N, C-alpha and C positions, 0 to 999 in steps of 0.2 A: 631529156626524156620527152617523148612525144605522147600526147594524149590520143587515146584510141577514138575511133569513130563513135563507139557506143557511149563513151564518157562525154564526148562533145554533144551528142544528142540529148543526154540526160541534163546537161547544163542548159541547153537551149529550152528544153521542156520546163525546167524549173524557173527560168527567167520568164518564159511565156506565161506560166501559171501565176507567177507573182504579178506580172503586168496585168493579167486578166482580173485577178482579185483586187488589185489596186483600182483599176477602172470600174469594176463592179461597185466597190466601196464608194468611190467618188460619185458614181451615178446614183446610188441609193441615197447618199447624203444630199445630193442636189435635188432629188425628187422630194425628199422630206422637207427641205428648206422651201422649195417651191410650194408644196402643199400648205405649209405654215403661213407663207406670204398670202396665198389665195384665201385661206381661212381668215386671216386678219383683215384683209381687204373686204371680204363679204360681211364680216361682223361690223366693220366701220360703216359700210354702206347701210346696213340695217339700222344702226344707231343714228346715222344721218337722216334716214327717212323718218324715224321716230321723232327726232328733234324738229324736223320740218313740220310734221303734223302737229306737234305741240305748239310750235310757233304760230301756225295758222289759227289754232284754237285760242291762243292768248291774244292774237290780234283781233279776233272776233269779239272776245270779251272786252278788250280795250275800247273797241268801237261802240259796243253797247253801253259801256260805262260813260263814254264821252257824250253819247246821245242823252242819257239820263241826266248827266251833269248839266248839259245845256238846257234841258227841260226844267230842272230844278232852279237853275239860275234865272230862267225866264219867270218862273213862279215867284222867286224871291224878289225880283224887280217889280212884279205886279203887286205883291203884298206890301211892298214899301211905298207904293204910289198913294197919293192923297185921296184919289177917287175911290180906290178899293177900301181904304180905311173908313172913309165916310159911308160907303155902301154897307159895310159890315156893321158899323155903329148904328145906322138907321134901321136896317132890316132885321138884324139879329139881336141887337141890344136895345132897340126901341128908343134911341137917343135922337134929339133934335138940336138944331143950332139955335143959338140965342136969337130971338126975334121970329122964329118959325112958329106957325100955328099948328098944333097937333090936333087932328080930328080922329077920334076913335069910333069905330063902328061896333055896335053891339051885336053879338051873335046869338 
């Protein structure tokens, strides 16, 4: 049995339609996957930018704290010095060393 020309064209149309829909499906799926990848990339970039800004802020805070630490360390060394202790004892506490003569002015 031979297939007629009309039957042959119907088969070709059916195969062409199936191929078209398969390609359309693959194209749509590819576009969706590409859109998801781009969306993921953009959200990662946004998160990276946010983290970079937070890192810069934390570095500024760290630098400020280091400066304050150095300042306090310097004050601590000053307070521990003999000269400072003697100055505070004389000026604020009114103390004298043994053998010193204390002169008080009346006001």
